[in-house]
N, C-alpha and C positions, 0 to 999 in steps of 0.2 A: 497586508492584503491577503485574503484567503485564496488559496490556489488548490491544485489537485493534491498538494501535500498537506492540506488541512487535515488534522488528525481525526480519526474516527471519534464519534461523540460530538463533533463540531460540524458535522455534515451528514447528509443523508447516506444510507448504505450504498446507493449507486454513485455517490460522489458528485452528483449534479447540484444539489442544494447545499449552500454554505451558510451556516448560521450567522457569521459575522457580516456577510454582505447583506443578508436579509435584514438583520437588526439595524444596520446603519441606514438602510432605505426607510424602514419604518420610523426610526428616530428622527430622520430629517423631515419626514412628512408630518410627524407630530409637532415638531418645533415650528414648522411653517404654519400649520393650522392654528397653533396657539398664538403666534405672532399676528396672524390675520384677525384673530379675535381680540387683539389688544393686550395680550399677556407677554411679559418679558420672558423669553425662553431662549436657551442656547444648548448646543450640543456639548457635552462634557468631553467627548472623543470625536473631534472632527476629522482626524486622520483616518486613512484607509487601513493602515497597519494596526496590529493589536497593541494596545497600551497596557502595561502591567497594572494589576489592581492597586498596588501601592501608589502609583502615579495618579490613578483615577481618584483615589482618596485624597491625595495631596491637592488635586485640582478642586474637588468639591469643597474641601475644608477651607481652602484659600478663599473661595467664593463666600462661604459662611462667615469667615472673619471679615471680609470686605463689605458684604451686604447685610449681614445678620443671619444667624441660623434660622430665625423665624421667617425669613424672607427667601429661604432656599429649600428646594425640594429635589430629591434624587429619585429618578425612576430608572432602574436598570432593566433593560429589555432583553429577553432571551427566548430561545426556542428549546424546548425540553427534548430529552432523549431517554428512552426507557432502558436501553442497553449500551453497549460500547460502540455502537454505530456500524457494526459489521453485518447486521442482518435486519430485515424488516420485522417489526413487532406490532402488537395490537393496542398498546397503550394509547389513550386519547385524552384530550381535554386541555383546558386553560386553568391557570392558577396564579395566585399572588402570594408573596412571602414578605414577612416582616421578621425582625429579630425576636428572640424569645422574651416573653413577659409582656405586660401591658405597656405600650409605648404610644407616643404621639403619632406614630406611623399607622397604627391600627385603623384609625378612622379613614385615612386615605385608602388603605387596602379595602375597607368596606365599600367605599364609593366606587372603586375600580371593579369590585365583585358585582355590585348592582349594575354597573354599566355593562359588564361582560354578560350577565344574564339577559339583558335587553338586546345587546348587539350580536349575540351568538345563539339565536333561537334554535333549539333542537340539537345543540352541541353540548357536550359535557363541560360543566364548570366544576373543577376539582376543589372542594372546600374541606376545611377541618373545623368543625364547630365545637370541638371538645373544650375549648376555653371561652366559649361564648361569642366568638366572631368567626367569620368565614375564611380568614387568611391562614396560611400555613406559617409556622414559626420555625426558623432555623437561624443559627448563628453564622450566616454567610458573612464573609469578610467585609464586603461593601456596606452591608446593613449594620454591622457592629461598629465599624470605624468611622462612619460618617457622622458629622456633628448635627446634621439636619434630619428632618423627616425623610425616610428612605424606604422604598419598596423595590422588590424585584418581581417582575412578571415572567411567567413561563407561558409562552403563546403557542400552545399545542405541541405536537411531537414531530420531530424531523425524521424519526425512524418508523413512523406510521404512514402508510400510503394514503389513507383517507385524510388524515390531518395535513399531510404535506400537499396534497392536491388542493385542499381548502386554503392553506396558507399562501400558495402561489397564485390563486385565482384573484381577479380584480376585486370581487366581492369580499373575499377573505382578508386581503390586505386592507381594504377600506374599513372592515369591521374591527380589525386589530387597532388601526389608527383611531377610529371613533371611540372605541372602548377606553383607550388611554386619555384622549382629549376630554371626553364627556365626564369620565370619572374624576379627572383632575380639576376640571372647571367646577363641578359640583362641590368638591372639597374646598376649593378656593373661595367659592361664594359663601360657604358656611363659616369661614375663618376671617 
């Protein structure tokens, strides 16, 4: 559970916003929305405490082995930080990551980007089109080690006052949920 001792970079500079608490709320809402639409969906981390990345990978890969990697999708939800969390900065925007190279995850990332463009009008969508698609590519542990299609979203910046105000608003939370749900449903319907 995130507390006042949540390290800088995982909370807003004023210490009020905690990334882990926000991400869990958003993930729960996404799962409930998908279930309401008839999709099998579950939280990889239902606990309130932080679970190590290695355990998260063990969990998702166990699901892949049980259900088939083609029937499993991992979306890792985050809130970005431009600095070390000690001061307010001006970075802004939403982005999605896949691991490096052309992978099966790229199309899901494209669907999420298109959904973000629709759901965040007037807000910055951070893209990297240097390789022909809009996602950013990094060899993040979760993206590299999962056996299934996997993306990581960075939902604006917790050390930007304007982004944080939006993230905490009813409309902002709903737009973050809608972006994930609509992008995922679009991808599912294509596959």
